[in-house]
C-alpha positions as CSV (number, residue, x, y, z in Angstrom):
1,X,16.2,144.2,-38.0
2,X,18.8,146.8,-38.7
3,X,21.5,144.4,-39.6
4,X,21.0,145.7,-43.3
5,X,22.1,149.6,-42.1
6,X,25.8,150.8,-42.2
7,X,27.0,151.8,-38.9
8,X,26.6,155.5,-40.1
9,X,23.0,154.8,-40.9
10,X,22.2,153.3,-37.7
11,X,23.1,156.2,-35.6
12,X,20.0,158.0,-37.3
13,X,18.2,155.2,-38.2
14,X,15.3,155.6,-35.5
15,X,14.3,159.2,-36.6
16,X,12.7,160.2,-39.7
17,X,14.3,161.5,-42.7
18,X,13.3,163.2,-46.0
19,X,15.5,163.6,-48.4
20,X,15.3,166.8,-50.6
21,X,16.7,169.8,-52.3
22,X,14.1,171.2,-54.5
23,X,14.4,174.1,-57.1
24,X,13.2,177.7,-55.8
25,X,10.8,177.5,-58.7
26,X,7.5,176.6,-57.1
27,X,5.3,176.2,-60.6
28,X,4.7,173.6,-62.6
29,X,3.8,170.1,-61.4
30,X,5.0,171.5,-57.6
31,X,1.4,172.6,-57.1
32,X,-0.5,169.2,-58.0
33,X,-0.9,166.1,-56.8
34,X,1.9,164.0,-57.0
35,X,1.8,160.6,-58.7
36,X,2.0,157.8,-56.5
37,X,5.8,157.1,-55.4
38,X,7.3,159.9,-56.9
39,X,8.9,162.9,-55.8
40,X,9.3,166.6,-56.8
41,X,12.2,169.0,-56.8
42,X,13.2,170.6,-60.0
43,X,10.0,171.5,-61.5
44,X,9.0,167.8,-62.9
45,X,7.9,164.6,-60.8
46,X,10.7,161.5,-60.6
47,X,9.2,158.6,-60.1
48,X,10.3,156.3,-57.7
49,X,11.1,152.7,-59.1
50,X,11.6,150.3,-56.1
51,X,9.7,150.9,-52.7
52,X,9.6,148.7,-49.1
53,X,7.8,149.1,-46.1
54,X,8.5,147.6,-42.6
55,X,9.1,148.4,-38.9
56,X,12.0,149.6,-37.1
57,X,11.7,148.6,-33.1
58,X,8.0,149.5,-32.7
59,X,8.5,152.1,-35.7
60,X,6.8,152.1,-39.2
61,X,8.6,153.3,-41.9
62,X,8.6,153.6,-45.6
63,X,12.1,153.6,-47.7
64,X,12.0,154.5,-51.5
65,X,14.7,154.7,-54.4
66,X,14.6,155.8,-58.4
67,X,16.6,152.5,-58.9
68,X,14.4,149.9,-60.5
69,X,14.0,146.1,-59.4
70,X,15.1,146.6,-55.6
71,X,12.9,144.3,-53.9
72,X,14.2,144.5,-49.9
73,X,14.7,147.4,-47.6
74,X,18.1,145.9,-47.5
75,X,18.5,146.8,-51.2
76,X,17.4,149.8,-51.4
77,X,18.9,151.4,-48.4
78,X,22.0,149.7,-49.9
79,X,21.7,151.6,-53.2
80,X,23.2,154.9,-54.4
81,X,19.9,157.1,-53.9
82,X,17.0,156.4,-51.6
83,X,14.8,158.2,-49.2
84,X,13.9,157.0,-45.2
85,X,10.7,158.2,-43.3
86,X,9.9,156.4,-40.5
87,X,7.1,157.4,-37.8
88,X,6.5,156.3,-33.9
89,X,3.0,154.7,-34.2
90,X,1.8,158.1,-32.1
91,X,1.9,159.9,-35.2
92,X,0.3,157.2,-37.4
93,X,-2.6,158.5,-39.3
94,X,-1.6,162.6,-38.3
95,X,-0.1,165.3,-40.2
96,X,2.7,166.5,-38.2
97,X,5.0,170.1,-38.0
98,X,8.4,168.9,-38.8
99,X,10.0,172.2,-37.0
100,X,7.1,171.5,-34.0
101,X,6.7,167.7,-33.6
102,X,7.8,166.2,-30.2
103,X,7.2,162.3,-31.1
104,X,9.8,160.8,-32.9
105,X,10.1,161.0,-36.7
106,X,13.1,160.6,-39.0
107,X,13.4,161.8,-42.7
108,X,16.6,160.7,-44.2
109,X,17.5,161.3,-47.9
110,X,20.8,160.8,-50.3
111,X,18.6,161.7,-53.0
112,X,20.4,163.2,-55.9
113,X,19.6,167.3,-55.5
114,X,17.9,166.4,-52.0
115,X,20.5,165.1,-49.4
116,X,19.6,165.1,-46.1
117,X,21.5,163.8,-43.1
118,X,18.7,163.4,-40.9
119,X,15.5,165.7,-39.9
120,X,14.4,164.3,-36.3
121,X,12.2,166.4,-33.4
122,X,15.8,167.0,-31.8
123,X,17.7,168.2,-35.3
124,X,15.5,169.8,-37.8
125,X,17.8,172.8,-38.9
126,X,18.1,171.2,-42.5
127,X,14.4,172.4,-43.0
128,X,12.7,176.1,-42.6
129,X,9.4,174.5,-42.6
130,X,7.3,171.2,-43.6
131,X,4.4,169.0,-43.0
132,X,4.4,165.5,-43.3
133,X,1.6,162.5,-42.8
134,X,2.2,159.1,-42.5
135,X,-1.1,156.4,-42.9
136,X,-1.4,153.0,-42.8
137,X,-5.0,151.4,-43.2
138,X,-5.7,147.8,-44.7
139,X,-1.8,146.6,-44.9
140,X,-1.3,149.9,-47.0
141,X,1.3,152.4,-46.1
142,X,1.2,156.0,-47.4
143,X,3.1,159.1,-46.6
144,X,2.9,162.5,-48.4
145,X,5.0,165.5,-47.2
146,X,5.7,169.1,-48.4
147,X,9.2,170.3,-47.1
148,X,10.6,174.2,-47.5
149,X,14.6,173.5,-47.2
150,X,17.0,175.7,-45.5
151,X,17.8,177.1,-48.8
152,X,14.0,177.9,-49.8
153,X,13.8,175.2,-51.9
154,X,10.4,172.8,-51.9
155,X,10.6,169.3,-51.9
156,X,7.4,167.3,-52.1
157,X,6.9,163.3,-51.5
158,X,4.2,160.9,-52.2
159,X,5.0,157.4,-51.4
160,X,3.0,154.2,-51.2
161,X,3.7,150.7,-50.1
162,X,1.9,147.6,-49.2
163,X,2.7,145.2,-46.2
164,X,1.2,143.5,-43.4
165,X,2.7,145.0,-40.3
166,X,1.6,145.2,-36.4
167,X,1.5,148.9,-35.6
168,X,0.4,149.8,-31.8
169,X,-2.3,151.8,-31.8
170,X,-2.7,151.7,-28.1
171,X,-1.9,155.1,-26.9
172,X,-1.3,156.3,-23.4
173,X,-1.1,160.3,-22.2
174,X,-0.6,162.5,-19.5
175,X,-1.0,166.3,-20.6
176,X,1.5,167.0,-23.3
177,X,3.3,163.7,-23.0
178,X,2.0,161.3,-25.3
179,X,3.1,157.8,-25.6
180,X,2.5,154.1,-27.2
181,X,0.9,152.0,-24.6
182,X,3.1,149.4,-24.3
183,X,2.3,146.9,-21.6
184,X,-1.1,146.4,-19.9
185,X,-1.8,144.1,-16.7
186,X,-4.9,143.2,-14.8
187,X,-6.2,141.9,-11.5
188,X,-9.7,140.3,-11.7
189,X,-11.6,139.7,-8.7
190,X,-15.2,138.3,-7.7
191,X,-16.6,141.8,-7.2
192,X,-14.1,144.3,-8.5
193,X,-11.2,144.7,-11.5
194,X,-8.1,146.9,-11.6
195,X,-6.4,147.6,-14.8
196,X,-2.9,148.9,-15.1
197,X,-1.2,150.3,-18.2
198,X,2.4,152.1,-18.9
199,X,4.3,153.0,-22.0
200,X,7.3,151.0,-20.6
201,X,7.8,147.8,-22.4
202,X,8.0,145.7,-19.1
203,X,6.9,142.1,-19.4
204,X,5.3,141.4,-16.4
205,X,3.7,143.3,-13.3
206,X,6.2,143.3,-10.9
207,X,8.4,145.3,-13.5
208,X,5.8,148.2,-12.9
209,X,8.4,148.9,-9.7
210,X,10.9,150.3,-12.4
211,X,8.5,151.4,-15.0
212,X,9.2,155.3,-15.5
213,X,5.2,155.7,-14.7
214,X,2.1,153.7,-15.2
215,X,-1.5,154.6,-14.9
216,X,-3.9,152.1,-13.0
217,X,-8.0,152.2,-12.8
218,X,-10.2,149.9,-10.5
219,X,-13.8,149.5,-10.4
220,X,-16.8,147.5,-9.8
221,X,-17.0,144.5,-12.3
222,X,-20.6,146.1,-12.6
223,X,-18.3,149.0,-14.6
224,X,-17.3,146.3,-17.4
225,X,-20.2,146.8,-19.6
226,X,-19.0,148.7,-22.0
227,X,-20.9,152.0,-21.6
228,X,-19.4,155.4,-20.5
229,X,-19.2,156.1,-16.8
230,X,-19.3,159.7,-15.6
231,X,-16.8,160.5,-12.2
232,X,-19.9,162.0,-11.3
233,X,-21.6,158.6,-10.7
234,X,-18.5,157.8,-8.3
235,X,-20.4,158.5,-4.6
236,X,-18.6,157.6,-1.3
237,X,-20.3,154.1,-1.7
238,X,-19.0,153.2,-5.3
239,X,-16.0,151.1,-6.1
240,X,-13.7,153.1,-7.7
241,X,-10.2,154.4,-7.8
242,X,-7.9,155.7,-10.5
243,X,-4.0,156.7,-10.3
244,X,-0.9,157.7,-11.9
245,X,2.2,156.4,-10.2
246,X,5.5,158.2,-11.3
247,X,8.6,156.0,-10.1
248,X,11.1,158.9,-11.4
249,X,9.3,161.8,-10.0
250,X,7.1,161.8,-7.0
251,X,5.6,164.9,-7.2
252,X,3.8,163.8,-10.4
253,X,2.0,160.5,-8.7
254,X,-1.6,161.1,-8.2
255,X,-4.6,159.2,-7.0
256,X,-7.9,159.6,-6.8
257,X,-11.0,157.3,-5.1
258,X,-14.8,157.3,-4.7
259,X,-15.5,160.3,-2.0
260,X,-12.4,161.6,-2.5
261,X,-12.2,163.0,-6.4
262,X,-10.0,166.2,-5.2
263,X,-12.1,167.8,-8.1
264,X,-11.5,165.0,-10.8
265,X,-13.6,165.4,-13.8
266,X,-14.1,162.9,-17.0
267,X,-15.5,159.2,-17.7
268,X,-14.0,155.9,-18.5
269,X,-15.4,153.1,-20.7
270,X,-14.1,149.5,-19.9
271,X,-15.5,146.3,-21.4
272,X,-14.4,142.7,-21.2
273,X,-14.6,140.3,-24.4
274,X,-12.7,137.3,-23.2
275,X,-10.0,136.3,-20.8
276,X,-7.5,139.1,-20.3
277,X,-8.9,141.0,-23.4
278,X,-10.0,144.3,-22.6
279,X,-11.0,147.6,-24.4
280,X,-10.3,150.7,-22.2
281,X,-10.9,154.5,-22.9
282,X,-10.3,156.7,-19.8
283,X,-10.2,160.3,-20.4
284,X,-9.9,162.0,-16.7
285,X,-8.6,165.4,-15.6
286,X,-7.2,165.9,-12.0
287,X,-5.5,169.3,-11.2
288,X,-5.4,170.5,-14.4
289,X,-3.7,167.4,-16.0
290,X,-5.6,165.3,-18.6
291,X,-4.9,161.7,-18.3
292,X,-5.7,159.5,-21.4
293,X,-5.4,155.7,-21.8
294,X,-6.9,154.2,-25.4
295,X,-6.4,150.4,-25.3
296,X,-8.1,147.1,-27.1
297,X,-6.1,143.9,-26.7
298,X,-4.8,141.6,-24.3
299,X,-3.5,142.2,-20.7
300,X,-1.4,140.0,-18.7
301,X,-2.4,138.7,-15.2
302,X,-0.9,140.6,-11.9
303,X,0.0,136.7,-11.3
304,X,2.4,136.4,-13.9
305,X,6.1,136.3,-13.5
306,X,8.7,134.8,-15.8
307,X,11.6,132.8,-13.8
308,X,14.2,135.0,-13.2
309,X,17.4,134.2,-15.1
310,X,21.1,135.9,-14.8
311,X,24.2,135.8,-16.6
312,X,22.3,135.4,-20.1
313,X,22.1,137.5,-23.4
314,X,19.6,137.4,-25.8
315,X,19.6,138.6,-29.5
316,X,16.6,138.4,-31.4
317,X,15.5,135.0,-29.5
318,X,19.4,133.5,-29.8
319,X,20.5,133.2,-26.4
320,X,24.0,132.7,-25.0
321,X,25.9,133.4,-21.8
322,X,27.5,136.4,-20.1
323,X,31.0,135.4,-18.8
324,X,32.8,138.6,-17.7
325,X,32.5,142.2,-17.4
326,X,34.8,145.3,-17.6
327,X,33.7,148.5,-16.1
328,X,35.0,152.0,-16.9
329,X,34.7,154.7,-14.9
330,X,34.7,157.6,-16.7
331,X,34.0,161.5,-15.4
332,X,30.5,161.2,-15.7
333,X,29.6,158.2,-18.0
334,X,30.7,154.8,-17.4
335,X,30.8,151.7,-19.4
336,X,30.4,148.3,-19.0
337,X,31.9,145.7,-21.8
338,X,30.3,142.0,-21.3
339,X,31.8,139.2,-22.8
340,X,29.6,136.8,-24.5
341,X,30.0,132.9,-24.9
342,X,29.3,133.2,-28.6
343,X,32.8,135.0,-28.7
344,X,31.5,138.7,-29.3
345,X,31.0,141.2,-26.7
346,X,28.0,143.6,-25.6
347,X,28.9,147.3,-24.6
348,X,26.5,149.2,-22.7
349,X,27.4,152.9,-21.9
350,X,25.4,155.1,-19.1
351,X,25.7,158.0,-16.7
352,X,27.4,156.8,-13.4
353,X,24.2,157.2,-11.6
354,X,22.4,154.7,-14.0
355,X,24.4,152.1,-12.1
356,X,22.6,152.2,-8.9
357,X,19.0,152.3,-10.0
358,X,17.3,151.4,-6.6
359,X,14.6,153.6,-6.8
360,X,13.5,152.0,-10.6
361,X,15.0,151.8,-13.9
362,X,16.3,154.2,-16.2
363,X,15.4,154.5,-19.9
364,X,16.6,155.4,-22.9
365,X,14.9,158.5,-22.9
366,X,16.4,159.6,-19.9
367,X,19.8,160.4,-21.1
368,X,21.5,160.5,-24.5
369,X,24.8,158.8,-22.8
370,X,22.9,155.5,-22.1
371,X,23.3,153.2,-25.4
372,X,23.9,149.8,-25.7
373,X,26.4,148.3,-28.9
374,X,26.3,145.0,-30.4
375,X,26.9,143.3,-33.7
376,X,27.5,147.1,-35.1
377,X,24.3,148.3,-33.8
378,X,24.0,151.6,-31.5
379,X,20.6,150.8,-29.4
380,X,19.6,154.6,-28.1
381,X,16.7,156.7,-28.1
382,X,18.6,158.9,-31.2
383,X,18.4,155.6,-33.0
384,X,14.6,155.0,-32.1
385,X,15.3,152.2,-29.9
386,X,13.8,151.6,-26.5
387,X,15.6,150.5,-23.6
388,X,15.6,150.2,-19.7
389,X,18.6,149.3,-17.4
390,X,18.3,148.2,-13.7
391,X,21.5,148.1,-12.0
392,X,23.1,147.6,-8.5
393,X,27.0,148.4,-8.1
394,X,28.8,147.7,-5.1
395,X,32.3,149.4,-5.1
396,X,33.8,147.8,-2.0
397,X,33.5,144.1,-3.7
398,X,33.3,145.4,-7.3
399,X,30.0,143.5,-7.6
400,X,27.6,144.2,-10.4
401,X,23.9,143.2,-11.0
402,X,23.0,144.9,-14.1
403,X,20.1,144.1,-16.3
404,X,19.1,145.5,-20.0
405,X,15.8,144.8,-21.2
406,X,12.7,146.4,-22.6
407,X,14.4,146.5,-26.8
408,X,13.2,143.9,-29.4
409,X,16.5,142.7,-30.5
410,X,18.7,142.8,-27.1
411,X,18.2,142.1,-23.4
412,X,20.6,140.6,-21.2
413,X,21.6,140.1,-17.3
414,X,25.2,140.2,-15.7
415,X,25.3,139.4,-12.3
416,X,29.0,138.9,-10.5
417,X,32.5,140.7,-10.2
418,X,33.6,143.3,-12.6
419,X,37.2,143.9,-13.6
420,X,37.3,148.2,-12.9
421,X,39.3,150.5,-15.1
């Protein structure tokens, strides 16, 4: 979806950008509720004449400009002045602190008197303090923010735009780590059902082996009744098992079952509304760590598996072949350039150790050096994208099996010999 951004904007686009450079005077309209689609910096509200709402990968965003008659996000982002605010679905409906929030957000601005290159969880030195809230209900998004800039000026913002978009409101958490729940699977038998949940954007059950981590819950079908059930009910004769499997750090893996609860406490509520359709609310605490699942939607069967393809490249549903590849071995970061049958190429950069991921895949979140570049877009964690690599490289034969997936725009596989530089 980012075809309309310039390369400079693409570097920052996944994060949340509020632009402002308000006046030191906090009086006047600065203490009042701002009119919808306006911002305040110099003592009087300034109207934002063009506003658009859209999605950036899984993140929802609003972009606005004081220039009138700009109909699309593309046009607004191409204007001289605009403000851009994006948040992870985790933050929708929550007020958050710009200096302490760890979930993904981005605020950028080119508004006159209020330039902000980027304000994100990892880059917020342009502001001294600030809060923001991004709500989305009934197809209408509203953003309100109040920010103290590094120069002590106060900036306020009130945006609203209407469009039907799909925001993932399913969540999964362990301790302080809260993420969108991106994939769910079910294994239903005559007497019991096991549900699996993960923040990884995997496409079928066997890929859980390369997900960073996932949660599972197995219960008797009698418990699929939409009622809250406490772990205190799970005696030795009950059909109950719960676990967290971490494929990156085995020390974070933990499993319990009826008769072996390890001091676990909490409850779960599961209901089934159709084939593969479940509602699940899980809040279980084990050894001081709280595990949470809030899910409503369709699960895939554990038996589903698509045909395994190799040597293909898919960009937004348009597919071609991967023809050849060149591997450049840097001191710590390796780069693979894959030639495509459409005459273009895709470049994947990642730490050396990511090229032998026999113990599971590696995601954008695990290294800032993991990026994919195609068609003028840089896909990375910093730019708000998801992405996973699973790879095996044989130095003796220069054979590489490389797969990139878990991205809304790009996925590809190259399997074969590489030219090494």
